[in-house]
VEXDRENLO-509352 format. One record per atom (N, C-alpha, C, O): x, y, z; residue number from 1. Coordinates in steps of 0.02 Angstrom, whole numbers, plus 50000, padded with zeros to 5 digits. Layout:
N
+-------+-------+-------+-----+
!     x !     y !     z !  nr !
+-------+-------+-------+-----+
!     X !     Y !     Z ! NUM !
...
+-------+-------+-------+-----+
***
This chain:
70
+-------+-------+-------+-----+
!     x !     y !     z !  nr !
+-------+-------+-------+-----+
! 47855 ! 50371 ! 49974 !   1 !
! 47844 ! 50422 ! 50024 !   1 !
! 47896 ! 50481 ! 50015 !   1 !
! 47953 ! 50459 ! 50009 !   1 !
! 47893 ! 50551 ! 50011 !   2 !
! 47903 ! 50595 ! 50002 !   2 !
! 47954 ! 50607 ! 50058 !   2 !
! 47938 ! 50592 ! 50116 !   2 !
! 48040 ! 50641 ! 50041 !   3 !
! 48069 ! 50661 ! 50084 !   3 !
! 48032 ! 50703 ! 50132 !   3 !
! 47976 ! 50720 ! 50114 !   3 !
! 48054 ! 50725 ! 50196 !   4 !
! 48037 ! 50770 ! 50245 !   4 !
! 48103 ! 50808 ! 50261 !   4 !
! 48152 ! 50778 ! 50283 !   4 !
! 48100 ! 50879 ! 50248 !   5 !
! 48152 ! 50925 ! 50268 !   5 !
! 48119 ! 50967 ! 50342 !   5 !
! 48062 ! 50970 ! 50364 !   5 !
! 48178 ! 50995 ! 50364 !   6 !
! 48162 ! 51036 ! 50430 !   6 !
! 48160 ! 51107 ! 50398 !   6 !
! 48206 ! 51121 ! 50361 !   6 !
! 48115 ! 51149 ! 50408 !   7 !
! 48108 ! 51232 ! 50405 !   7 !
! 48107 ! 51254 ! 50474 !   7 !
! 48068 ! 51239 ! 50518 !   7 !
! 48173 ! 51305 ! 50476 !   8 !
! 48175 ! 51335 ! 50522 !   8 !
! 48151 ! 51403 ! 50529 !   8 !
! 48194 ! 51444 ! 50511 !   8 !
! 48086 ! 51437 ! 50554 !   9 !
! 48071 ! 51488 ! 50518 !   9 !
! 48059 ! 51542 ! 50593 !   9 !
! 48046 ! 51525 ! 50651 !   9 !
! 48066 ! 51589 ! 50575 !  10 !
! 48069 ! 51651 ! 50636 !  10 !
! 48050 ! 51721 ! 50615 !  10 !
! 48073 ! 51740 ! 50561 !  10 !
! 48013 ! 51761 ! 50649 !  11 !
! 48006 ! 51819 ! 50636 !  11 !
! 48056 ! 51866 ! 50662 !  11 !
! 48073 ! 51870 ! 50721 !  11 !
! 48083 ! 51911 ! 50604 !  12 !
! 48118 ! 51961 ! 50635 !  12 !
! 48134 ! 52032 ! 50611 !  12 !
! 48145 ! 52040 ! 50551 !  12 !
! 48136 ! 52077 ! 50646 !  13 !
! 48121 ! 52146 ! 50638 !  13 !
! 48063 ! 52160 ! 50590 !  13 !
! 48062 ! 52217 ! 50567 !  13 !
! 48016 ! 52117 ! 50572 !  14 !
! 47931 ! 52124 ! 50548 !  14 !
! 47943 ! 52088 ! 50490 !  14 !
! 47898 ! 52092 ! 50449 !  14 !
! 47990 ! 52055 ! 50476 !  15 !
! 47998 ! 52017 ! 50395 !  15 !
! 47994 ! 51934 ! 50439 !  15 !
! 47995 ! 51928 ! 50500 !  15 !
! 47990 ! 51879 ! 50390 !  16 !
! 47978 ! 51808 ! 50407 !  16 !
! 48052 ! 51782 ! 50371 !  16 !
! 48060 ! 51790 ! 50310 !  16 !
! 48107 ! 51749 ! 50415 !  17 !
! 48167 ! 51727 ! 50384 !  17 !
! 48168 ! 51645 ! 50404 !  17 !
! 48154 ! 51627 ! 50461 !  17 !
! 48183 ! 51609 ! 50363 !  18 !
! 48179 ! 51544 ! 50367 !  18 !
! 48246 ! 51504 ! 50331 !  18 !
! 48280 ! 51538 ! 50292 !  18 !
! 48268 ! 51424 ! 50344 !  19 !
! 48314 ! 51406 ! 50309 !  19 !
! 48285 ! 51344 ! 50313 !  19 !
! 48232 ! 51340 ! 50345 !  19 !
! 48312 ! 51285 ! 50284 !  20 !
! 48319 ! 51235 ! 50290 !  20 !
! 48361 ! 51180 ! 50318 !  20 !
! 48386 ! 51152 ! 50269 !  20 !
! 48374 ! 51159 ! 50357 !  21 !
! 48420 ! 51138 ! 50420 !  21 !
! 48466 ! 51095 ! 50365 !  21 !
! 48525 ! 51109 ! 50358 !  21 !
! 48444 ! 51059 ! 50340 !  22 !
! 48457 ! 50998 ! 50311 !  22 !
! 48513 ! 51015 ! 50229 !  22 !
! 48552 ! 50975 ! 50202 !  22 !
! 48502 ! 51067 ! 50214 !  23 !
! 48522 ! 51084 ! 50147 !  23 !
! 48548 ! 51156 ! 50153 !  23 !
! 48510 ! 51204 ! 50155 !  23 !
! 48632 ! 51163 ! 50158 !  24 !
! 48646 ! 51215 ! 50141 !  24 !
! 48625 ! 51293 ! 50094 !  24 !
! 48644 ! 51287 ! 50035 !  24 !
! 48608 ! 51327 ! 50100 !  25 !
! 48614 ! 51392 ! 50056 !  25 !
! 48538 ! 51380 ! 50051 !  25 !
! 48511 ! 51431 ! 50028 !  25 !
! 48499 ! 51335 ! 50064 !  26 !
! 48407 ! 51355 ! 50055 !  26 !
! 48389 ! 51394 ! 50122 !  26 !
! 48380 ! 51373 ! 50179 !  26 !
! 48387 ! 51476 ! 50087 !  27 !
! 48367 ! 51521 ! 50149 !  27 !
! 48324 ! 51578 ! 50102 !  27 !
! 48345 ! 51603 ! 50050 !  27 !
! 48270 ! 51590 ! 50130 !  28 !
! 48225 ! 51640 ! 50117 !  28 !
! 48199 ! 51696 ! 50162 !  28 !
! 48210 ! 51687 ! 50222 !  28 !
! 48168 ! 51749 ! 50145 !  29 !
! 48150 ! 51796 ! 50188 !  29 !
! 48091 ! 51839 ! 50130 !  29 !
! 48105 ! 51865 ! 50076 !  29 !
! 48011 ! 51832 ! 50168 !  30 !
! 47973 ! 51865 ! 50147 !  30 !
! 47921 ! 51905 ! 50209 !  30 !
! 47921 ! 51905 ! 50271 !  30 !
! 47884 ! 51936 ! 50160 !  31 !
! 47839 ! 51976 ! 50204 !  31 !
! 47783 ! 51929 ! 50260 !  31 !
! 47746 ! 51956 ! 50302 !  31 !
! 47786 ! 51894 ! 50254 !  32 !
! 47725 ! 51835 ! 50274 !  32 !
! 47729 ! 51768 ! 50296 !  32 !
! 47740 ! 51735 ! 50245 !  32 !
! 47726 ! 51735 ! 50339 !  33 !
! 47740 ! 51657 ! 50357 !  33 !
! 47732 ! 51623 ! 50300 !  33 !
! 47778 ! 51599 ! 50266 !  33 !
! 47660 ! 51621 ! 50284 !  34 !
! 47630 ! 51575 ! 50229 !  34 !
! 47676 ! 51602 ! 50159 !  34 !
! 47684 ! 51552 ! 50124 !  34 !
! 47704 ! 51651 ! 50131 !  35 !
! 47746 ! 51677 ! 50081 !  35 !
! 47820 ! 51637 ! 50078 !  35 !
! 47858 ! 51619 ! 50033 !  35 !
! 47820 ! 51632 ! 50157 !  36 !
! 47914 ! 51609 ! 50164 !  36 !
! 47904 ! 51543 ! 50173 !  36 !
! 47956 ! 51512 ! 50161 !  36 !
! 47852 ! 51502 ! 50190 !  37 !
! 47845 ! 51438 ! 50184 !  37 !
! 47844 ! 51412 ! 50110 !  37 !
! 47872 ! 51361 ! 50091 !  37 !
! 47806 ! 51457 ! 50070 !  38 !
! 47795 ! 51431 ! 49987 !  38 !
! 47873 ! 51439 ! 49952 !  38 !
! 47897 ! 51399 ! 49911 !  38 !
! 47906 ! 51496 ! 49976 !  39 !
! 47958 ! 51509 ! 49960 !  39 !
! 48028 ! 51464 ! 49970 !  39 !
! 48078 ! 51457 ! 49934 !  39 !
! 48005 ! 51433 ! 50045 !  40 !
! 48054 ! 51392 ! 50047 !  40 !
! 48052 ! 51317 ! 50022 !  40 !
! 48100 ! 51278 ! 50024 !  40 !
! 47993 ! 51305 ! 50000 !  41 !
! 47961 ! 51243 ! 49971 !  41 !
! 47993 ! 51255 ! 49882 !  41 !
! 48020 ! 51215 ! 49843 !  41 !
! 47980 ! 51303 ! 49877 !  42 !
! 47993 ! 51300 ! 49799 !  42 !
! 48073 ! 51312 ! 49793 !  42 !
! 48104 ! 51286 ! 49747 !  42 !
! 48108 ! 51353 ! 49843 !  43 !
! 48183 ! 51363 ! 49848 !  43 !
! 48213 ! 51307 ! 49839 !  43 !
! 48254 ! 51299 ! 49793 !  43 !
! 48193 ! 51249 ! 49890 !  44 !
! 48229 ! 51179 ! 49926 !  44 !
! 48210 ! 51161 ! 49855 !  44 !
! 48259 ! 51181 ! 49823 !  44 !
! 48161 ! 51130 ! 49803 !  45 !
! 48142 ! 51095 ! 49767 !  45 !
! 48183 ! 51106 ! 49698 !  45 !
! 48199 ! 51062 ! 49659 !  45 !
! 48197 ! 51179 ! 49692 !  46 !
! 48262 ! 51211 ! 49652 !  46 !
! 48327 ! 51182 ! 49656 !  46 !
! 48361 ! 51161 ! 49609 !  46 !
! 48343 ! 51184 ! 49728 !  47 !
! 48413 ! 51174 ! 49740 !  47 !
! 48422 ! 51086 ! 49740 !  47 !
! 48471 ! 51066 ! 49709 !  47 !
! 48385 ! 51043 ! 49766 !  48 !
! 48380 ! 50977 ! 49738 !  48 !
! 48398 ! 50970 ! 49666 !  48 !
! 48443 ! 50939 ! 49637 !  48 !
! 48361 ! 50999 ! 49650 !  49 !
! 48353 ! 50977 ! 49557 !  49 !
! 48423 ! 51011 ! 49527 !  49 !
! 48447 ! 51005 ! 49470 !  49 !
! 48448 ! 51047 ! 49579 !  50 !
! 48511 ! 51085 ! 49535 !  50 !
! 48573 ! 51035 ! 49556 !  50 !
! 48621 ! 51017 ! 49522 !  50 !
! 48558 ! 51018 ! 49621 !  51 !
! 48603 ! 50967 ! 49662 !  51 !
! 48610 ! 50899 ! 49618 !  51 !
! 48667 ! 50877 ! 49610 !  51 !
! 48555 ! 50865 ! 49588 !  52 !
! 48557 ! 50826 ! 49572 !  52 !
! 48579 ! 50801 ! 49493 !  52 !
! 48599 ! 50746 ! 49475 !  52 !
! 48564 ! 50876 ! 49447 !  53 !
! 48586 ! 50866 ! 49393 !  53 !
! 48671 ! 50880 ! 49378 !  53 !
! 48701 ! 50861 ! 49328 !  53 !
! 48704 ! 50927 ! 49448 !  54 !
! 48770 ! 50929 ! 49447 !  54 !
! 48816 ! 50862 ! 49480 !  54 !
! 48877 ! 50854 ! 49474 !  54 !
! 48775 ! 50824 ! 49512 !  55 !
! 48792 ! 50751 ! 49543 !  55 !
! 48791 ! 50698 ! 49481 !  55 !
! 48837 ! 50658 ! 49475 !  55 !
! 48739 ! 50698 ! 49436 !  56 !
! 48743 ! 50667 ! 49381 !  56 !
! 48771 ! 50685 ! 49332 !  56 !
! 48783 ! 50637 ! 49295 !  56 !
! 48795 ! 50746 ! 49304 !  57 !
! 48845 ! 50759 ! 49252 !  57 !
! 48915 ! 50746 ! 49289 !  57 !
! 48959 ! 50736 ! 49248 !  57 !
! 48935 ! 50744 ! 49352 !  58 !
! 49008 ! 50741 ! 49378 !  58 !
! 49009 ! 50674 ! 49368 !  58 !
! 49063 ! 50646 ! 49374 !  58 !
! 48957 ! 50641 ! 49353 !  59 !
! 48973 ! 50552 ! 49380 !  59 !
! 48987 ! 50524 ! 49310 !  59 !
! 49012 ! 50467 ! 49306 !  59 !
! 48974 ! 50560 ! 49251 !  60 !
! 48990 ! 50538 ! 49179 !  60 !
! 48940 ! 50509 ! 49152 !  60 !
! 48881 ! 50526 ! 49153 !  60 !
! 48978 ! 50437 ! 49114 !  61 !
! 48920 ! 50404 ! 49071 !  61 !
! 48909 ! 50334 ! 49114 !  61 !
! 48869 ! 50292 ! 49093 !  61 !
! 48939 ! 50324 ! 49164 !  62 !
! 48940 ! 50261 ! 49192 !  62 !
! 48933 ! 50257 ! 49262 !  62 !
! 48978 ! 50247 ! 49303 !  62 !
! 48876 ! 50266 ! 49272 !  63 !
! 48869 ! 50265 ! 49345 !  63 !
! 48797 ! 50225 ! 49391 !  63 !
! 48751 ! 50206 ! 49355 !  63 !
! 48792 ! 50217 ! 49456 !  64 !
! 48741 ! 50171 ! 49478 !  64 !
! 48694 ! 50216 ! 49528 !  64 !
! 48731 ! 50247 ! 49566 !  64 !
! 48637 ! 50229 ! 49538 !  65 !
! 48614 ! 50272 ! 49577 !  65 !
! 48580 ! 50220 ! 49635 !  65 !
! 48559 ! 50166 ! 49613 !  65 !
! 48574 ! 50231 ! 49693 !  66 !
! 48557 ! 50185 ! 49758 !  66 !
! 48525 ! 50239 ! 49787 !  66 !
! 48549 ! 50295 ! 49793 !  66 !
! 48452 ! 50216 ! 49812 !  67 !
! 48436 ! 50260 ! 49879 !  67 !
! 48457 ! 50240 ! 49939 !  67 !
! 48457 ! 50181 ! 49956 !  67 !
! 48480 ! 50291 ! 49979 !  68 !
! 48483 ! 50258 ! 50052 !  68 !
! 48455 ! 50314 ! 50093 !  68 !
! 48460 ! 50375 ! 50083 !  68 !
! 48421 ! 50277 ! 50147 !  69 !
! 48407 ! 50313 ! 50193 !  69 !
! 48427 ! 50315 ! 50263 !  69 !
! 48456 ! 50264 ! 50280 !  69 !
! 48421 ! 50354 ! 50303 !  70 !
! 48461 ! 50379 ! 50375 !  70 !
! 48419 ! 50378 ! 50418 !  70 !
! 48435 ! 50394 ! 50476 !  70 !
+-------+-------+-------+-----+
***
């Protein structure tokens, strides 16, 4: 099962803006609702990959990965 995140979106001054509640820094602005949702998906995937890469780099050579559910 893929993790699910919450997008908060709204139209403001003729453009669509949105962000992901659970991941700070993932926010986008587009001309249409559909473009915004796709942009949020792409940006979220990139942010998660970057965060993962940084976490593994910081862990060094000996670490353990564990799934944690909330």
